[in-house]
C-alpha positions in Angstrom: 174.6 25.2 73.1 174.9 27.5 76.0 171.6 29.1 76.9 171.5 32.8 76.2 171.0 35.2 79.1 167.6 36.4 77.8 166.1 32.9 77.7 166.3 32.8 81.5 163.5 35.4 81.8 160.7 33.1 80.6 159.9 30.3 83.1 156.7 29.1 81.5 155.5 29.7 78.0 152.2 29.0 76.2 150.6 30.3 73.0 149.0 33.3 74.6 150.9 33.9 77.8 154.4 33.7 79.4 155.3 33.6 83.1 158.4 35.7 83.7 161.3 35.2 86.2 163.2 38.5 86.4 165.5 37.3 89.2 166.7 34.4 87.0 167.4 36.8 84.2 169.3 39.3 86.4 171.2 36.4 87.9 172.8 35.8 84.4 173.6 39.4 83.4 175.0 40.3 86.8 176.7 36.9 87.3 179.8 37.2 89.6 178.7 40.7 90.8 176.1 42.3 93.0 172.5 41.3 92.1 169.3 43.4 92.1 167.8 42.7 95.5 165.2 39.9 95.1 163.5 41.1 98.3 161.9 43.9 96.3 159.8 41.2 94.7 158.7 39.7 98.0 155.0 40.7 97.3 153.0 38.7 99.9 149.6 40.3 99.6 147.6 42.7 97.4 148.9 46.3 97.4 146.8 48.6 99.6 147.1 51.9 101.3 148.1 51.3 105.0 144.7 52.5 106.2 142.9 50.1 103.9 145.2 47.3 104.9 144.5 47.9 108.6 140.8 47.6 108.0 141.1 44.4 105.9 143.5 42.9 108.5 141.0 43.5 111.3 138.2 41.9 109.3 140.4 38.9 108.6 141.3 38.5 112.3 137.7 37.8 113.3 134.9 35.6 112.0 132.9 37.0 109.1 129.7 35.2 110.0 126.5 37.3 110.2 128.3 40.4 109.0 126.3 42.5 106.6 127.8 42.7 103.1 128.6 46.2 101.8 127.0 46.9 98.5 129.5 47.8 95.8 129.0 50.5 93.3 128.5 49.0 89.9 129.8 50.3 86.6 133.2 51.5 85.4 134.6 54.9 85.8 134.4 56.9 82.5 138.1 57.4 82.4 138.8 53.7 82.4 139.3 51.7 79.2 135.7 50.7 78.1 136.5 47.0 77.5 138.1 46.6 80.9 135.5 44.0 82.0 136.2 41.8 79.0 139.9 42.1 79.5 139.5 41.1 83.2 137.5 38.0 82.3 140.1 37.0 79.8 143.0 37.6 82.2 141.3 35.5 84.9 141.0 32.5 82.5 144.6 32.9 81.5 145.7 33.1 85.1 143.9 29.8 85.9 145.6 28.1 83.0 149.0 29.5 84.0 148.5 28.0 87.5 147.5 24.6 86.0 150.6 24.6 83.7 152.8 25.6 86.6 151.4 22.7 88.6 152.6 20.2 86.0 155.9 22.0 85.2 159.4 20.8 86.0 160.1 24.4 86.9 157.3 24.6 89.4 157.8 26.9 92.3 158.1 25.0 95.6 154.7 25.2 97.3 154.7 25.5 101.1 152.0 25.7 103.8 150.7 29.3 103.9 148.7 30.3 107.0 146.9 33.4 108.0 149.3 33.9 110.9 152.3 33.8 108.5 150.7 36.1 105.9 149.8 38.6 108.7 153.6 39.1 109.4 153.9 41.0 106.2 150.3 41.7 105.4 150.8 44.9 103.4 154.2 44.0 101.9 155.7 46.1 104.7 159.2 44.4 104.4 159.5 45.1 100.7 158.1 48.7 101.1 160.5 49.4 103.9 163.4 48.3 101.7 162.3 50.7 99.1 162.2 53.6 101.6 165.7 52.8 102.8 167.1 52.5 99.3 165.5 55.8 98.2 166.3 57.7 101.5 169.5 59.2 100.0 168.9 61.4 96.9 170.4 59.8 93.8 173.3 62.0 92.4 172.5 60.6 88.9 168.8 61.8 89.1 168.8 65.3 87.8 165.2 66.1 87.0 164.9 69.6 85.7 168.5 70.6 86.4 169.7 69.8 82.9 168.0 70.9 79.8 168.9 69.9 76.3 170.2 72.6 74.0 169.2 71.9 70.4 172.6 72.4 68.8 174.5 70.3 71.4 176.2 67.2 70.2 176.6 64.0 72.3 179.9 63.6 74.1 180.6 59.9 74.6 182.5 58.9 77.7 183.5 55.2 78.2 183.6 53.7 81.7 186.0 50.8 82.3 188.5 49.4 84.8 190.6 52.7 84.7 187.7 55.1 84.3 185.0 54.5 86.9 184.0 58.0 88.0 180.8 59.5 86.7 181.5 63.2 86.9 179.0 66.1 87.1 179.6 67.7 83.7 177.4 70.8 83.2 176.5 72.3 79.9 177.4 69.1 78.0 175.3 66.3 76.7 177.1 63.2 77.9 176.4 59.6 77.0 178.0 57.3 79.6 179.0 53.9 78.1 180.0 50.6 79.5 181.3 48.9 76.3 182.8 46.1 78.4 181.4 42.5 78.3 181.2 42.6 82.1 179.6 44.4 84.9 181.3 47.6 86.1 180.9 49.4 89.4 181.0 53.2 88.8 180.9 56.0 91.4 179.3 59.4 91.5 179.6 61.7 94.5 180.2 58.8 96.9 177.4 56.6 95.6 178.2 53.4 93.7 176.3 52.3 90.6 176.3 48.8 89.2 176.3 48.9 85.3 175.5 45.8 83.2 177.6 44.9 80.2 177.2 46.8 76.9 174.9 49.5 78.3 174.8 53.3 77.8 172.7 56.1 79.3 172.1 59.8 79.1 170.8 61.7 82.2 168.6 64.3 80.6 165.1 64.9 79.2 164.0 62.2 76.7 163.8 64.9 74.0 167.6 64.6 73.7 166.8 61.7 71.5 167.0 64.3 68.7 170.7 64.4 69.2 170.9 60.7 68.6 169.7 61.4 65.0 172.8 63.6 64.4 174.8 60.9 66.2 173.7 58.5 63.4 172.3 55.9 65.7 169.4 53.6 64.7 167.7 51.1 67.0 165.9 47.7 66.4 163.5 48.4 69.3 162.4 51.6 70.8 160.5 51.4 74.1 158.7 54.3 75.9 157.6 54.2 79.5 156.0 57.7 79.6 155.2 59.5 82.8 151.5 59.4 82.3 149.4 61.7 84.3 147.7 60.2 87.3 146.2 61.4 90.6 148.8 59.9 92.8 151.7 61.5 91.1 149.9 64.8 90.9 149.3 64.8 94.6 152.9 64.1 95.4 154.2 66.5 92.7 157.1 64.1 92.0 157.7 64.8 88.4 156.1 66.3 85.3 153.4 64.1 83.7 151.7 64.1 80.3 148.2 63.4 79.0 148.4 64.5 75.4 150.5 63.6 72.4 152.4 66.9 72.0 155.4 65.7 74.0 155.8 62.5 72.0 156.3 64.5 68.8 159.7 65.7 70.3 161.1 62.2 70.6 162.1 61.6 66.9 161.1 58.0 67.1 160.6 57.4 63.3 164.1 58.8 62.6 165.7 56.6 65.3 163.9 53.4 64.5 165.6 51.0 62.0 163.6 50.3 58.9 162.7 46.9 60.2 162.4 48.1 63.8 159.7 47.6 66.4 158.1 50.4 68.6 156.3 49.8 71.9 155.0 51.9 74.7 153.7 51.2 78.2 150.3 52.6 78.9 147.9 52.9 81.8 144.3 51.7 81.6 143.0 55.3 81.1 140.9 55.6 78.0 142.4 59.0 77.2 145.9 57.6 77.2 144.9 54.9 74.8 143.6 57.5 72.4 146.9 59.5 72.8 148.9 56.3 71.9 146.7 55.6 68.9 147.1 59.2 67.7 150.8 59.2 68.1 151.2 55.9 66.3 149.4 57.5 63.4 151.5 60.6 63.7 154.7 58.5 63.5 153.4 56.9 60.4 153.3 53.4 62.0 150.7 50.7 62.1 149.5 49.2 65.4 150.4 45.5 65.6 149.2 44.3 68.9 148.3 45.1 72.5 149.8 43.0 75.3 148.9 42.9 79.0 151.3 42.7 82.0 149.4 40.9 84.8 151.0 41.5 88.2 150.6 38.6 90.6 152.2 36.9 93.6 153.8 33.8 92.4 156.1 33.5 95.4 153.8 30.8 96.8 151.4 30.6 93.9 148.5 31.6 96.2 145.6 33.9 95.5 144.2 36.5 97.8 141.5 38.6 96.3 140.8 42.1 97.7 137.4 40.7 98.9 137.8 39.9 102.6 138.0 36.1 103.2 139.5 34.2 106.2 141.4 31.7 104.0 143.9 31.7 101.2 143.3 29.4 98.2 146.0 27.7 96.1 145.8 29.5 92.7 147.5 32.8 92.1 147.5 36.4 93.5 146.7 39.6 91.6 148.1 42.6 93.4 144.8 44.3 92.9 141.4 42.8 92.3 140.5 42.3 88.7 137.0 43.6 89.6 138.3 46.9 90.9 136.9 50.1 89.3 140.0 52.1 90.1 143.2 50.1 90.2 143.7 47.0 88.2 146.5 44.4 88.5 147.6 44.8 84.9 149.1 47.4 82.5 149.2 47.4 78.7 151.9 47.5 76.1 151.1 48.6 72.6 153.3 47.5 69.7 153.6 49.3 66.3 156.0 49.5 63.3 156.1 50.8 59.8 153.8 49.0 57.3 156.9 47.7 55.5 158.2 46.2 58.7 155.0 44.4 59.7 156.0 41.2 57.9 158.8 40.7 60.4 156.5 40.6 63.4 154.0 37.9 62.5 155.0 36.1 65.8 153.5 39.0 67.9 150.2 37.6 69.2 147.5 40.1 70.0 146.3 40.1 73.7 149.4 38.1 74.8 149.8 38.2 78.6 153.0 38.5 80.5 152.6 37.2 84.1 155.1 38.2 86.8 155.7 39.4 90.3 155.9 43.2 90.3 158.7 45.0 92.1 157.7 47.0 95.2 159.6 49.9 93.6 157.1 52.3 92.2 156.4 51.8 88.5 159.3 49.4 87.8 158.3 47.4 84.7 159.8 44.0 83.6 162.4 44.3 80.9 160.8 43.7 77.5 163.9 43.4 75.3 164.9 39.9 76.7 161.3 38.8 76.6 161.0 39.7 72.9 164.3 38.0 72.3 163.3 34.8 74.1 160.0 34.7 72.1 162.1 35.0 68.9 160.4 38.3 68.0 163.7 40.2 68.1 167.2 39.0 67.2 169.8 38.3 69.9 171.8 41.1 68.5 168.9 43.6 68.7 169.7 47.1 70.2 167.2 49.0 72.2 166.5 52.6 73.0 164.4 53.1 76.1 163.0 56.6 76.8 162.0 57.6 80.3 163.7 54.4 81.7 165.1 54.2 85.2 167.3 51.1 85.0 169.9 49.8 82.5 170.0 46.7 80.4 172.6 45.1 78.0 172.5 46.4 74.4 170.3 49.3 75.5 170.7 53.1 75.5 168.5 54.5 78.3 167.5 58.2 78.4 165.7 60.0 81.2 166.3 62.2 84.2 166.5 59.1 86.3 168.0 56.7 83.7 170.4 55.1 86.1 168.6 55.6 89.4 167.8 52.0 90.1 171.4 51.0 89.3 172.4 52.5 92.7 174.2 49.9 94.9 171.4 50.5 97.4 169.1 48.5 95.2 171.5 45.6 95.0 172.8 42.8 97.3 
C-alpha cells in the first residue's frame, strides 16, 4: 500500500509524544512543484532579540570562570498559566525520551560535529530571519486586512482555478471563495505575484466572521481549527493587526453550525491564563466538551543539540528548545485545546491528554505546524476529513482557509 501524504509528517511516535517533520510532509503534497523553503526551519539557536543575542555571544566568547552569577527573579508572572512549572518539568522529561528514541531510530537525523565557531556563524538565526525579511519585503496582494468587510446578506461566489484560469482577480464588493479542485498543485497569479496552491484547497480573503456565509452555503466540516490573533505586547507595539483577549469575537464564528455532528474542534492558545479562561468559556458557549490539551514544543532538531538560554561555553548532545523552559516570559511551547459535542466524544478516545508535538518551528512569525495531517496520521481523523481553518495564513489539501492573510504564505517568495 502506498503511504499516504499525511503519514510523512510524523517521524517518531510514542504513546505521549510525536516528533514532526514538516518538510517531509510538504515534499509529498508539493511533489513535482516548488516546495516551501526548508531554510525557514534552519533554527540553529534559541530565539532572542538582537541586543540580547549580542550580550550572550560576548559572554560565550570568553571564559566564564570567576564571573559573578546574576540572581534571577523567582516566581511566575500572574498572567502566565499557573501550572506552567509542572508543564515545563513534564516537557523536559518527554524531550529527554524523544532524544533517546531518536538515537535508536532508523529515521535518526544524521549527527555531525557542532562547534562554537560554527554556531556563531548563525548565532541568532540570522540567515533564517533574513530570508523572512526578504520574502515579506513586498506587500502581499492577497493580504487585505481591513480593506474588505463581510456584508451579512452576501452569498459566497465560488471561483475555480485550473490550467485555464490562473488569475486571482481583485473582486470588490463580493465574497469570493477561490478553489483549487484539481488533484495537483496550481500556480496562480495576482498583481504580478505568483502563489503556489496545493491540491484540493480553497480560501476566502476576508474577516473570519464570513464563516457565517458558509452556513448558508451548506458546508459542514469534520475538523475546525482556530489560530486566533491573541493579544500580546509584541503585536500591540507593532500595531500589525487587531488582536483579541475576550470571547465576544468567537461568538461570531458560527462554529457549532459549521461542525459536523461527529466533528472535532481545536484552537491554538498562548500560555496566558486569561486566554485559557476565554477558551474554556467559549467551549461552554459552543455547547462543547473539552477533550484534551496538547503542547507544541518548539526545538532545534537540525543537529539534535541543546543550547539553554543560560550562558555556557559548550553545547551538549540532547535537544534545543527555542526558549528556556525556565523562562518567566517566553516559553518554547504553545498549547492546543480540543473539544467536541458530548455525542461526538466517543469518536475521540484516541486523543491523549497532554500529548506533545515536537518540531522545529519556522522562523516565520507565528507559523504553526499543520494539525490536520497529524490527526490523520494518529488515526484520530479519517483520511477523507475536511478542515476549516479560521485566521490561517497558509493552505492545505482538503482545507478551507479564511482570514485576511489566508494565502499569504503561499506566495512564491516563500518557496524554492
